[in-house]
N, C-alpha and C positions, 0 to 999 in steps of 0.2 A: 409556308413551311412545308419541308419535305417530310412525307410520311415512309416512303421507300427510297434510301439513298441508293440502293444497287441499281434501280432503274429511273432514279430522278422524279419519282410521282409524287406530286403535292398533294396538300388535304383538299385544295379546290378540285382538283383532278378527281379523286376518291369522291368527293361530293356531287360533282357532276355526273360522273357514272352512277351513282346511287340515285340521282334525280332522273336518271335515263332508264331505272328499273333495275339496277344490280341491288341485290338484297343481301348477299353474303360475300365474305372474303373470297371465296371460291370464283364467283361471279366477278368481282373487281379484279381478281387475278387473270381472268379471261379478257377481260376489256384491256387492261395494261400492264399486265405482268407483275405489278406490285404482289410482295409475298411469295414469288415462286423461287428466289434464290435463296438467301439466309433464312427469311421466316422471320426475321425479327420485329416486322412491322404488323404481322398479323393482328396482334391484339390491340395495337393503334387502329388499325382498319376495321375491327370488330366495334371498337369504342366510337368511331365516327358513323358507322352504320347503325349502331343503337340508338343515337341521338335523333336521327331522322325518321321520316316515316318511309315504307316501303309499299309502292303501288301494286306489287305483285301479292304481297301479303295481304293487303287490304282486299283486293280482289277473291283471294283464296278464302278469308273469313267470311266473305258474304257468299260463299258457295259458288264463285262464278271461275272459269278458266283463267289462268294467270297471264295468258298470251292470246294474242288475237289469233295466231295460228293455232292455238288448241280448240277453237270453235271450228275451224275447218278441217282438222285432221281427220275426222271419222268420215265425212262425206268424201273426201278425196280418196280414201280407201275403199268405201264401196264403190265408187265409180270405176276405180282400176280393176275390180274385180269381175 
């Protein structure tokens, strides 16, 4: 079933992006453009995201950085200085 008819994005594609770590409609939009044209699908995307778990949110709830790059960023900055 299509979630975003403007860009032909299916519910499965949204779920796949969510499984890959997208937790917000904005992150879904960055991944596949869904929700960036007319915007009528944003509520549907929110509904899909609300039903699943979010690996990033779970990490943040545990007090851990949400991305692996978050772990290395301070070291890279200190090495560049």
